[in-house]
PDB file of N, CA, C and O in Angstrom:
ATOM      1  N   MET A   1      -3.662  13.843 -10.453  1.00  0.00           N
ATOM      2  CA  MET A   1      -2.639  13.514 -11.307  1.00  0.00           C
ATOM      3  C   MET A   1      -2.304  11.859 -10.834  1.00  0.00           C
ATOM      4  O   MET A   1      -1.803  11.010 -11.571  1.00  0.00           O
ATOM      5  N   GLU A   2      -2.661  11.697  -9.621  1.00  0.00           N
ATOM      6  CA  GLU A   2      -2.460   9.986  -9.021  1.00  0.00           C
ATOM      7  C   GLU A   2      -3.457   9.087 -10.019  1.00  0.00           C
ATOM      8  O   GLU A   2      -3.130   8.094 -10.669  1.00  0.00           O
ATOM      9  N   ALA A   3      -4.688   9.686  -9.953  1.00  0.00           N
ATOM     10  CA  ALA A   3      -5.633   9.054 -10.943  1.00  0.00           C
ATOM     11  C   ALA A   3      -5.436   8.762 -12.209  1.00  0.00           C
ATOM     12  O   ALA A   3      -5.961   7.794 -12.758  1.00  0.00           O
ATOM     13  N   ALA A   4      -4.619   9.621 -12.806  1.00  0.00           N
ATOM     14  CA  ALA A   4      -4.245   9.401 -14.056  1.00  0.00           C
ATOM     15  C   ALA A   4      -3.321   8.343 -14.160  1.00  0.00           C
ATOM     16  O   ALA A   4      -3.422   7.382 -14.923  1.00  0.00           O
ATOM     17  N   LEU A   5      -2.372   8.575 -13.318  1.00  0.00           N
ATOM     18  CA  LEU A   5      -1.104   7.524 -13.170  1.00  0.00           C
ATOM     19  C   LEU A   5      -1.707   5.972 -12.924  1.00  0.00           C
ATOM     20  O   LEU A   5      -1.370   4.952 -13.526  1.00  0.00           O
ATOM     21  N   ASN A   6      -2.514   6.084 -12.056  1.00  0.00           N
ATOM     22  CA  ASN A   6      -3.109   4.607 -12.039  1.00  0.00           C
ATOM     23  C   ASN A   6      -3.812   4.117 -13.056  1.00  0.00           C
ATOM     24  O   ASN A   6      -3.648   2.919 -13.288  1.00  0.00           O
ATOM     25  N   ILE A   7      -4.690   4.830 -13.853  1.00  0.00           N
ATOM     26  CA  ILE A   7      -5.285   4.520 -15.071  1.00  0.00           C
ATOM     27  C   ILE A   7      -4.361   4.248 -16.055  1.00  0.00           C
ATOM     28  O   ILE A   7      -4.576   3.291 -16.799  1.00  0.00           O
ATOM     29  N   LEU A   8      -3.101   5.101 -16.228  1.00  0.00           N
ATOM     30  CA  LEU A   8      -1.933   4.481 -17.017  1.00  0.00           C
ATOM     31  C   LEU A   8      -1.663   3.233 -16.801  1.00  0.00           C
ATOM     32  O   LEU A   8      -2.038   2.381 -17.607  1.00  0.00           O
ATOM     33  N   ALA A   9      -0.929   2.889 -15.617  1.00  0.00           N
ATOM     34  CA  ALA A   9      -0.631   1.734 -14.912  1.00  0.00           C
ATOM     35  C   ALA A   9      -1.646   0.497 -15.324  1.00  0.00           C
ATOM     36  O   ALA A   9      -1.162  -0.497 -15.866  1.00  0.00           O
ATOM     37  N   LYS A  10      -2.834   0.564 -15.101  1.00  0.00           N
ATOM     38  CA  LYS A  10      -3.694  -0.294 -15.693  1.00  0.00           C
ATOM     39  C   LYS A  10      -3.498  -0.757 -16.960  1.00  0.00           C
ATOM     40  O   LYS A  10      -3.227  -1.874 -17.401  1.00  0.00           O
ATOM     41  N   LEU A  11      -3.731   0.565 -17.587  1.00  0.00           N
ATOM     42  CA  LEU A  11      -3.619   0.038 -19.397  1.00  0.00           C
ATOM     43  C   LEU A  11      -2.454  -0.331 -19.883  1.00  0.00           C
ATOM     44  O   LEU A  11      -2.489  -0.864 -20.992  1.00  0.00           O
ATOM     45  N   LEU A  12      -1.256  -0.178 -19.286  1.00  0.00           N
ATOM     46  CA  LEU A  12      -0.079  -0.734 -19.601  1.00  0.00           C
ATOM     47  C   LEU A  12      -0.026  -2.106 -19.133  1.00  0.00           C
ATOM     48  O   LEU A  12       0.539  -2.932 -19.849  1.00  0.00           O
ATOM     49  N   ILE A  13      -0.494  -2.432 -18.124  1.00  0.00           N
ATOM     50  CA  ILE A  13      -0.537  -3.861 -17.664  1.00  0.00           C
ATOM     51  C   ILE A  13      -1.445  -4.685 -18.501  1.00  0.00           C
ATOM     52  O   ILE A  13      -1.153  -5.871 -18.656  1.00  0.00           O
ATOM     53  N   GLU A  14      -2.386  -4.255 -18.993  1.00  0.00           N
ATOM     54  CA  GLU A  14      -3.607  -4.766 -19.713  1.00  0.00           C
ATOM     55  C   GLU A  14      -3.054  -5.128 -21.075  1.00  0.00           C
ATOM     56  O   GLU A  14      -3.372  -6.130 -21.714  1.00  0.00           O
ATOM     57  N   HIS A  15      -2.093  -4.095 -21.487  1.00  0.00           N
ATOM     58  CA  HIS A  15      -1.451  -4.281 -22.908  1.00  0.00           C
ATOM     59  C   HIS A  15      -0.297  -4.922 -22.808  1.00  0.00           C
ATOM     60  O   HIS A  15       0.410  -4.835 -23.812  1.00  0.00           O
ATOM     61  N   GLY A  16       0.215  -5.673 -21.724  1.00  0.00           N
ATOM     62  CA  GLY A  16       1.501  -6.433 -21.642  1.00  0.00           C
ATOM     63  C   GLY A  16       2.853  -5.659 -21.882  1.00  0.00           C
ATOM     64  O   GLY A  16       3.856  -6.072 -22.464  1.00  0.00           O
ATOM     65  N   ALA A  17       2.639  -4.461 -21.302  1.00  0.00           N
ATOM     66  CA  ALA A  17       4.077  -3.669 -21.028  1.00  0.00           C
ATOM     67  C   ALA A  17       4.915  -4.132 -20.190  1.00  0.00           C
ATOM     68  O   ALA A  17       4.496  -4.584 -19.125  1.00  0.00           O
ATOM     69  N   GLN A  18       6.136  -4.124 -20.452  1.00  0.00           N
ATOM     70  CA  GLN A  18       7.279  -4.589 -19.852  1.00  0.00           C
ATOM     71  C   GLN A  18       8.220  -3.462 -19.297  1.00  0.00           C
ATOM     72  O   GLN A  18       8.531  -2.511 -20.014  1.00  0.00           O
ATOM     73  N   VAL A  19       8.671  -3.587 -17.993  1.00  0.00           N
ATOM     74  CA  VAL A  19       9.435  -2.526 -17.517  1.00  0.00           C
ATOM     75  C   VAL A  19      10.762  -3.136 -17.034  1.00  0.00           C
ATOM     76  O   VAL A  19      10.735  -4.055 -16.215  1.00  0.00           O
ATOM     77  N   THR A  20      12.100  -2.583 -17.586  1.00  0.00           N
ATOM     78  CA  THR A  20      13.086  -3.036 -17.148  1.00  0.00           C
ATOM     79  C   THR A  20      13.978  -1.879 -16.267  1.00  0.00           C
ATOM     80  O   THR A  20      14.095  -0.748 -16.739  1.00  0.00           O
ATOM     81  N   ILE A  21      14.563  -2.209 -15.035  1.00  0.00           N
ATOM     82  CA  ILE A  21      14.940  -1.445 -14.241  1.00  0.00           C
ATOM     83  C   ILE A  21      16.342  -1.598 -14.039  1.00  0.00           C
ATOM     84  O   ILE A  21      16.573  -2.615 -13.386  1.00  0.00           O
ATOM     85  N   SER A  22      17.393  -0.942 -14.370  1.00  0.00           N
ATOM     86  CA  SER A  22      18.832  -1.166 -13.891  1.00  0.00           C
ATOM     87  C   SER A  22      19.067  -0.926 -12.502  1.00  0.00           C
ATOM     88  O   SER A  22      18.246  -0.315 -11.818  1.00  0.00           O
ATOM     89  N   GLY A  23      20.281  -1.429 -11.988  1.00  0.00           N
ATOM     90  CA  GLY A  23      20.402  -1.028 -10.721  1.00  0.00           C
ATOM     91  C   GLY A  23      19.666  -1.517  -9.537  1.00  0.00           C
ATOM     92  O   GLY A  23      19.603  -0.976  -8.433  1.00  0.00           O
ATOM     93  N   GLY A  24      19.122  -2.612  -9.926  1.00  0.00           N
ATOM     94  CA  GLY A  24      18.078  -3.450  -8.839  1.00  0.00           C
ATOM     95  C   GLY A  24      18.591  -3.569  -7.606  1.00  0.00           C
ATOM     96  O   GLY A  24      17.723  -3.853  -6.780  1.00  0.00           O
ATOM     97  N   GLU A  25      19.926  -3.434  -7.067  1.00  0.00           N
ATOM     98  CA  GLU A  25      20.529  -3.487  -5.841  1.00  0.00           C
ATOM     99  C   GLU A  25      19.875  -2.423  -4.959  1.00  0.00           C
ATOM    100  O   GLU A  25      19.531  -2.610  -3.792  1.00  0.00           O
ATOM    101  N   GLY A  26      19.753  -1.363  -5.601  1.00  0.00           N
ATOM    102  CA  GLY A  26      19.085  -0.108  -4.607  1.00  0.00           C
ATOM    103  C   GLY A  26      17.784  -0.318  -4.691  1.00  0.00           C
ATOM    104  O   GLY A  26      17.163   0.014  -3.681  1.00  0.00           O
ATOM    105  N   LEU A  27      17.114  -0.797  -5.635  1.00  0.00           N
ATOM    106  CA  LEU A  27      15.536  -0.752  -5.391  1.00  0.00           C
ATOM    107  C   LEU A  27      15.125  -1.881  -4.357  1.00  0.00           C
ATOM    108  O   LEU A  27      14.011  -1.771  -3.844  1.00  0.00           O
ATOM    109  N   GLU A  28      15.827  -2.829  -4.047  1.00  0.00           N
ATOM    110  CA  GLU A  28      15.803  -3.953  -3.031  1.00  0.00           C
ATOM    111  C   GLU A  28      15.816  -2.938  -1.687  1.00  0.00           C
ATOM    112  O   GLU A  28      14.815  -2.886  -0.972  1.00  0.00           O
ATOM    113  N   GLN A  29      16.851  -2.244  -1.428  1.00  0.00           N
ATOM    114  CA  GLN A  29      17.026  -1.574  -0.137  1.00  0.00           C
ATOM    115  C   GLN A  29      15.806  -0.746   0.061  1.00  0.00           C
ATOM    116  O   GLN A  29      15.283  -0.797   1.174  1.00  0.00           O
ATOM    117  N   LEU A  30      15.252   0.044  -0.894  1.00  0.00           N
ATOM    118  CA  LEU A  30      14.247   1.101  -0.908  1.00  0.00           C
ATOM    119  C   LEU A  30      12.926   0.263  -0.774  1.00  0.00           C
ATOM    120  O   LEU A  30      11.927   0.759  -0.253  1.00  0.00           O
ATOM    121  N   LEU A  31      12.948  -0.907  -1.216  1.00  0.00           N
ATOM    122  CA  LEU A  31      11.360  -1.584  -0.983  1.00  0.00           C
ATOM    123  C   LEU A  31      11.496  -2.214   0.514  1.00  0.00           C
ATOM    124  O   LEU A  31      10.458  -2.292   1.171  1.00  0.00           O
ATOM    125  N   ARG A  32      12.571  -2.613   1.022  1.00  0.00           N
ATOM    126  CA  ARG A  32      12.679  -3.158   2.335  1.00  0.00           C
ATOM    127  C   ARG A  32      12.845  -1.883   3.214  1.00  0.00           C
ATOM    128  O   ARG A  32      12.748  -2.171   4.407  1.00  0.00           O
ATOM    129  N   GLU A  33      13.034  -0.753   3.016  1.00  0.00           N
ATOM    130  CA  GLU A  33      12.866   0.408   3.624  1.00  0.00           C
ATOM    131  C   GLU A  33      11.251   0.718   3.722  1.00  0.00           C
ATOM    132  O   GLU A  33      10.803   0.988   4.836  1.00  0.00           O
ATOM    133  N   ARG A  34      10.486   0.691   2.742  1.00  0.00           N
ATOM    134  CA  ARG A  34       9.316   1.265   2.743  1.00  0.00           C
ATOM    135  C   ARG A  34       8.473   0.133   3.348  1.00  0.00           C
ATOM    136  O   ARG A  34       7.448   0.371   3.986  1.00  0.00           O
ATOM    137  N   CYS A  35       8.895  -0.993   3.148  1.00  0.00           N
ATOM    138  CA  CYS A  35       8.021  -2.018   3.946  1.00  0.00           C
ATOM    139  C   CYS A  35       8.174  -1.916   5.355  1.00  0.00           C
ATOM    140  O   CYS A  35       7.165  -2.052   6.047  1.00  0.00           O
ATOM    141  N   CYS A  36       9.165  -1.718   5.838  1.00  0.00           N
ATOM    142  CA  CYS A  36       9.566  -1.471   7.406  1.00  0.00           C
ATOM    143  C   CYS A  36       8.763  -0.357   7.940  1.00  0.00           C
ATOM    144  O   CYS A  36       8.180  -0.391   9.024  1.00  0.00           O
ATOM    145  N   GLN A  37       8.766   0.653   7.097  1.00  0.00           N
ATOM    146  CA  GLN A  37       8.159   2.118   7.332  1.00  0.00           C
ATOM    147  C   GLN A  37       6.485   1.656   7.250  1.00  0.00           C
ATOM    148  O   GLN A  37       5.686   2.055   8.097  1.00  0.00           O
ATOM    149  N   ALA A  38       6.141   0.889   6.272  1.00  0.00           N
ATOM    150  CA  ALA A  38       4.420   0.264   6.612  1.00  0.00           C
ATOM    151  C   ALA A  38       4.231  -0.422   7.977  1.00  0.00           C
ATOM    152  O   ALA A  38       3.229  -0.214   8.662  1.00  0.00           O
ATOM    153  N   LEU A  39       5.092  -1.135   8.301  1.00  0.00           N
ATOM    154  CA  LEU A  39       5.024  -1.941   9.256  1.00  0.00           C
ATOM    155  C   LEU A  39       5.123  -1.008  10.756  1.00  0.00           C
ATOM    156  O   LEU A  39       4.578  -1.331  11.812  1.00  0.00           O
ATOM    157  N   LYS A  40       5.810  -0.011  10.568  1.00  0.00           N
ATOM    158  CA  LYS A  40       5.831   0.943  11.712  1.00  0.00           C
ATOM    159  C   LYS A  40       4.319   1.887  11.902  1.00  0.00           C
ATOM    160  O   LYS A  40       3.756   2.245  12.936  1.00  0.00           O
ATOM    161  N   GLU A  41       3.964   2.099  10.508  1.00  0.00           N
ATOM    162  CA  GLU A  41       2.604   2.713  10.497  1.00  0.00           C
ATOM    163  C   GLU A  41       1.538   1.709  11.132  1.00  0.00           C
ATOM    164  O   GLU A  41       0.789   2.023  12.057  1.00  0.00           O
ATOM    165  N   ILE A  42       1.567   0.594  10.578  1.00  0.00           N
ATOM    166  CA  ILE A  42       0.630  -0.253  11.145  1.00  0.00           C
ATOM    167  C   ILE A  42       0.670  -0.523  12.497  1.00  0.00           C
ATOM    168  O   ILE A  42      -0.413  -0.656  13.067  1.00  0.00           O
ATOM    169  N   ARG A  43       1.785  -0.641  13.189  1.00  0.00           N
ATOM    170  CA  ARG A  43       2.102  -0.747  14.568  1.00  0.00           C
ATOM    171  C   ARG A  43       1.431   0.425  15.323  1.00  0.00           C
ATOM    172  O   ARG A  43       0.798   0.238  16.363  1.00  0.00           O
ATOM    173  N   ASP A  44       1.606   1.711  14.723  1.00  0.00           N
ATOM    174  CA  ASP A  44       1.330   2.819  15.292  1.00  0.00           C
ATOM    175  C   ASP A  44      -0.479   2.919  15.290  1.00  0.00           C
ATOM    176  O   ASP A  44      -1.080   3.560  16.151  1.00  0.00           O
ATOM    177  N   VAL A  45      -1.030   2.326  14.405  1.00  0.00           N
ATOM    178  CA  VAL A  45      -2.551   2.202  14.254  1.00  0.00           C
ATOM    179  C   VAL A  45      -2.786   1.144  15.336  1.00  0.00           C
ATOM    180  O   VAL A  45      -3.741   1.386  16.074  1.00  0.00           O
ATOM    181  N   LEU A  46      -2.200   0.179  15.541  1.00  0.00           N
ATOM    182  CA  LEU A  46      -2.510  -0.870  16.425  1.00  0.00           C
ATOM    183  C   LEU A  46      -2.355  -0.378  17.924  1.00  0.00           C
ATOM    184  O   LEU A  46      -2.876  -1.079  18.791  1.00  0.00           O
ATOM    185  N   ASP A  47      -1.674   0.782  18.300  1.00  0.00           N
ATOM    186  CA  ASP A  47      -1.296   1.217  19.328  1.00  0.00           C
ATOM    187  C   ASP A  47      -2.132   2.526  19.731  1.00  0.00           C
ATOM    188  O   ASP A  47      -2.010   3.123  20.801  1.00  0.00           O
ATOM    189  N   ASP A  48      -2.960   2.849  18.736  1.00  0.00           N
ATOM    190  CA  ASP A  48      -3.440   4.452  19.003  1.00  0.00           C
ATOM    191  C   ASP A  48      -4.978   3.968  19.667  1.00  0.00           C
ATOM    192  O   ASP A  48      -5.863   3.263  19.182  1.00  0.00           O
ATOM    193  N   GLY A  49      -4.885   4.604  20.863  1.00  0.00           N
ATOM    194  CA  GLY A  49      -6.038   4.424  21.788  1.00  0.00           C
ATOM    195  C   GLY A  49      -7.160   5.068  21.775  1.00  0.00           C
ATOM    196  O   GLY A  49      -8.064   4.926  22.598  1.00  0.00           O
ATOM    197  N   THR A  50      -7.150   6.064  20.510  1.00  0.00           N
ATOM    198  CA  THR A  50      -8.191   6.791  20.202  1.00  0.00           C
ATOM    199  C   THR A  50      -9.219   5.721  19.036  1.00  0.00           C
ATOM    200  O   THR A  50     -10.407   5.942  18.802  1.00  0.00           O
ATOM    201  N   LEU A  51      -8.522   4.738  18.520  1.00  0.00           N
ATOM    202  CA  LEU A  51      -9.381   4.008  17.615  1.00  0.00           C
ATOM    203  C   LEU A  51     -10.084   2.824  18.520  1.00  0.00           C
ATOM    204  O   LEU A  51      -9.669   1.668  18.444  1.00  0.00           O
ATOM    205  N   ASP A  52     -11.042   3.148  19.274  1.00  0.00           N
ATOM    206  CA  ASP A  52     -11.694   2.144  20.528  1.00  0.00           C
ATOM    207  C   ASP A  52     -12.865   1.670  20.083  1.00  0.00           C
ATOM    208  O   ASP A  52     -13.498   1.157  21.005  1.00  0.00           O
ATOM    209  N   ASP A  53     -13.414   1.629  19.048  1.00  0.00           N
ATOM    210  CA  ASP A  53     -14.678   0.971  18.561  1.00  0.00           C
ATOM    211  C   ASP A  53     -14.664  -0.565  18.789  1.00  0.00           C
ATOM    212  O   ASP A  53     -13.557  -1.083  18.646  1.00  0.00           O
ATOM    213  N   PRO A  54     -15.570  -1.288  19.078  1.00  0.00           N
ATOM    214  CA  PRO A  54     -15.612  -2.457  19.584  1.00  0.00           C
ATOM    215  C   PRO A  54     -15.171  -3.585  18.555  1.00  0.00           C
ATOM    216  O   PRO A  54     -14.520  -4.605  18.781  1.00  0.00           O
ATOM    217  N   ASP A  55     -15.708  -3.117  17.359  1.00  0.00           N
ATOM    218  CA  ASP A  55     -15.408  -4.091  15.976  1.00  0.00           C
ATOM    219  C   ASP A  55     -14.019  -3.740  15.358  1.00  0.00           C
ATOM    220  O   ASP A  55     -13.725  -4.289  14.296  1.00  0.00           O
ATOM    221  N   CYS A  56     -13.169  -2.899  15.915  1.00  0.00           N
ATOM    222  CA  CYS A  56     -12.184  -2.140  15.407  1.00  0.00           C
ATOM    223  C   CYS A  56     -12.033  -1.953  14.065  1.00  0.00           C
ATOM    224  O   CYS A  56     -10.918  -2.058  13.553  1.00  0.00           O
ATOM    225  N   PHE A  57     -13.213  -1.632  13.288  1.00  0.00           N
ATOM    226  CA  PHE A  57     -13.275  -1.216  12.012  1.00  0.00           C
ATOM    227  C   PHE A  57     -12.251  -0.382  11.765  1.00  0.00           C
ATOM    228  O   PHE A  57     -11.284  -0.722  11.083  1.00  0.00           O
ATOM    229  N   ARG A  58     -12.402   0.955  12.384  1.00  0.00           N
ATOM    230  CA  ARG A  58     -11.436   2.071  12.057  1.00  0.00           C
ATOM    231  C   ARG A  58      -9.879   1.693  11.916  1.00  0.00           C
ATOM    232  O   ARG A  58      -9.114   2.188  11.088  1.00  0.00           O
ATOM    233  N   ARG A  59      -9.582   0.805  12.798  1.00  0.00           N
ATOM    234  CA  ARG A  59      -8.126   0.247  12.882  1.00  0.00           C
ATOM    235  C   ARG A  59      -7.777  -0.409  11.542  1.00  0.00           C
ATOM    236  O   ARG A  59      -6.808  -0.130  10.835  1.00  0.00           O
ATOM    237  N   ILE A  60      -8.704  -1.308  11.311  1.00  0.00           N
ATOM    238  CA  ILE A  60      -8.576  -2.251  10.218  1.00  0.00           C
ATOM    239  C   ILE A  60      -8.448  -1.402   8.858  1.00  0.00           C
ATOM    240  O   ILE A  60      -7.601  -1.580   7.982  1.00  0.00           O
ATOM    241  N   GLU A  61      -9.512  -0.403   8.872  1.00  0.00           N
ATOM    242  CA  GLU A  61      -9.471   0.159   7.668  1.00  0.00           C
ATOM    243  C   GLU A  61      -8.299   1.182   7.623  1.00  0.00           C
ATOM    244  O   GLU A  61      -7.975   1.478   6.473  1.00  0.00           O
ATOM    245  N   LYS A  62      -7.659   1.729   8.517  1.00  0.00           N
ATOM    246  CA  LYS A  62      -6.574   2.321   8.584  1.00  0.00           C
ATOM    247  C   LYS A  62      -5.286   1.635   8.132  1.00  0.00           C
ATOM    248  O   LYS A  62      -4.432   2.168   7.423  1.00  0.00           O
ATOM    249  N   ILE A  63      -5.243   0.414   8.614  1.00  0.00           N
ATOM    250  CA  ILE A  63      -4.342  -0.553   7.954  1.00  0.00           C
ATOM    251  C   ILE A  63      -4.241  -0.592   6.583  1.00  0.00           C
ATOM    252  O   ILE A  63      -3.259  -0.233   5.933  1.00  0.00           O
ATOM    253  N   VAL A  64      -5.534  -1.145   6.045  1.00  0.00           N
ATOM    254  CA  VAL A  64      -5.822  -1.307   4.691  1.00  0.00           C
ATOM    255  C   VAL A  64      -5.555  -0.151   3.894  1.00  0.00           C
ATOM    256  O   VAL A  64      -5.359  -0.240   2.682  1.00  0.00           O
ATOM    257  N   GLU A  65      -5.536   1.108   4.623  1.00  0.00           N
ATOM    258  CA  GLU A  65      -5.056   2.714   3.695  1.00  0.00           C
ATOM    259  C   GLU A  65      -3.697   2.497   3.772  1.00  0.00           C
ATOM    260  O   GLU A  65      -3.119   3.025   2.821  1.00  0.00           O
ATOM    261  N   ILE A  66      -2.882   1.861   4.621  1.00  0.00           N
ATOM    262  CA  ILE A  66      -1.724   1.702   4.615  1.00  0.00           C
ATOM    263  C   ILE A  66      -1.035   0.757   3.325  1.00  0.00           C
ATOM    264  O   ILE A  66      -0.073   1.035   2.609  1.00  0.00           O
ATOM    265  N   TYR A  67      -1.836  -0.352   3.327  1.00  0.00           N
ATOM    266  CA  TYR A  67      -1.406  -1.190   2.285  1.00  0.00           C
ATOM    267  C   TYR A  67      -1.577  -0.537   1.078  1.00  0.00           C
ATOM    268  O   TYR A  67      -0.711  -0.620   0.206  1.00  0.00           O
ATOM    269  N   GLU A  68      -2.568   0.088   0.926  1.00  0.00           N
ATOM    270  CA  GLU A  68      -2.962   0.989  -0.360  1.00  0.00           C
ATOM    271  C   GLU A  68      -1.804   1.688  -0.721  1.00  0.00           C
ATOM    272  O   GLU A  68      -1.122   1.366  -1.694  1.00  0.00           O
ATOM    273  N   ALA A  69      -1.540   2.679   0.057  1.00  0.00           N
ATOM    274  CA  ALA A  69      -0.791   3.870   0.034  1.00  0.00           C
ATOM    275  C   ALA A  69       0.957   3.160  -0.650  1.00  0.00           C
ATOM    276  O   ALA A  69       1.767   3.649  -1.437  1.00  0.00           O
ATOM    277  N   LEU A  70       0.940   1.971   0.043  1.00  0.00           N
ATOM    278  CA  LEU A  70       2.048   1.110  -0.273  1.00  0.00           C
ATOM    279  C   LEU A  70       2.233   0.753  -1.671  1.00  0.00           C
ATOM    280  O   LEU A  70       3.346   0.769  -2.197  1.00  0.00           O
ATOM    281  N   GLY A  71       1.036   0.391  -2.360  1.00  0.00           N
ATOM    282  CA  GLY A  71       0.930  -0.108  -3.678  1.00  0.00           C
ATOM    283  C   GLY A  71       0.540  -1.472  -3.576  1.00  0.00           C
ATOM    284  O   GLY A  71       0.459  -2.118  -4.621  1.00  0.00           O
ATOM    285  N   ALA A  72       0.244  -2.104  -2.309  1.00  0.00           N
ATOM    286  CA  ALA A  72      -0.038  -3.729  -2.121  1.00  0.00           C
ATOM    287  C   ALA A  72      -1.571  -3.817  -2.224  1.00  0.00           C
ATOM    288  O   ALA A  72      -2.033  -4.958  -2.209  1.00  0.00           O
ATOM    289  N   GLY A  73      -2.156  -3.115  -2.294  1.00  0.00           N
ATOM    290  CA  GLY A  73      -3.716  -2.887  -2.630  1.00  0.00           C
ATOM    291  C   GLY A  73      -4.354  -3.410  -1.364  1.00  0.00           C
ATOM    292  O   GLY A  73      -3.637  -3.918  -0.502  1.00  0.00           O
ATOM    293  N   GLY A  74      -5.666  -3.312  -1.203  1.00  0.00           N
ATOM    294  CA  GLY A  74      -6.357  -3.364  -0.086  1.00  0.00           C
ATOM    295  C   GLY A  74      -6.913  -4.899   0.230  1.00  0.00           C
ATOM    296  O   GLY A  74      -7.247  -5.368   1.318  1.00  0.00           O
ATOM    297  N   GLY A  75      -6.902  -5.514  -1.057  1.00  0.00           N
ATOM    298  CA  GLY A  75      -7.352  -6.839  -0.842  1.00  0.00           C
ATOM    299  C   GLY A  75      -8.798  -7.156  -1.461  1.00  0.00           C
ATOM    300  O   GLY A  75      -9.458  -6.166  -1.776  1.00  0.00           O
ATOM    301  N   SER A  76      -9.320  -8.308  -1.654  1.00  0.00           N
ATOM    302  CA  SER A  76     -10.541  -8.457  -2.514  1.00  0.00           C
ATOM    303  C   SER A  76     -11.758  -7.908  -1.331  1.00  0.00           C
ATOM    304  O   SER A  76     -12.825  -7.560  -1.835  1.00  0.00           O
ATOM    305  N   ARG A  77     -11.662  -7.832  -0.035  1.00  0.00           N
ATOM    306  CA  ARG A  77     -12.706  -7.422   0.541  1.00  0.00           C
ATOM    307  C   ARG A  77     -12.900  -5.791   0.818  1.00  0.00           C
ATOM    308  O   ARG A  77     -13.881  -5.270   1.349  1.00  0.00           O
ATOM    309  N   HIS A  78     -11.761  -5.152   0.339  1.00  0.00           N
ATOM    310  CA  HIS A  78     -12.041  -3.662   0.553  1.00  0.00           C
ATOM    311  C   HIS A  78     -12.443  -2.968  -0.993  1.00  0.00           C
ATOM    312  O   HIS A  78     -11.791  -2.380  -1.856  1.00  0.00           O
ATOM    313  N   ASP A  79     -14.089  -3.437  -0.816  1.00  0.00           N
ATOM    314  CA  ASP A  79     -14.751  -2.763  -2.064  1.00  0.00           C
ATOM    315  C   ASP A  79     -15.852  -1.848  -1.562  1.00  0.00           C
ATOM    316  O   ASP A  79     -16.826  -1.679  -2.296  1.00  0.00           O
ATOM    317  N   PHE A  80     -15.796  -1.229  -0.365  1.00  0.00           N
ATOM    318  CA  PHE A  80     -16.672  -0.252  -0.074  1.00  0.00           C
ATOM    319  C   PHE A  80     -16.129   1.038   0.171  1.00  0.00           C
ATOM    320  O   PHE A  80     -16.873   1.979   0.444  1.00  0.00           O
TER     321      PHE A  80
END
């Protein structure tokens, strides 16, 4: 289902769809809380002693996954 929603979102963006949401004050608080949660998850990854590879690849990959789960994307270099 998530793949279908991602495809739909991409199609809507490509076709110039606009979304209006009322009650934005609550959305700002939800966004702040989700971002704080993502920062906590990143801190947990950085503190994880089991991720001890010399190049920190697994740590970086986990951080990218957190950003992707947040909806912020993995950046231009996360194409592997």
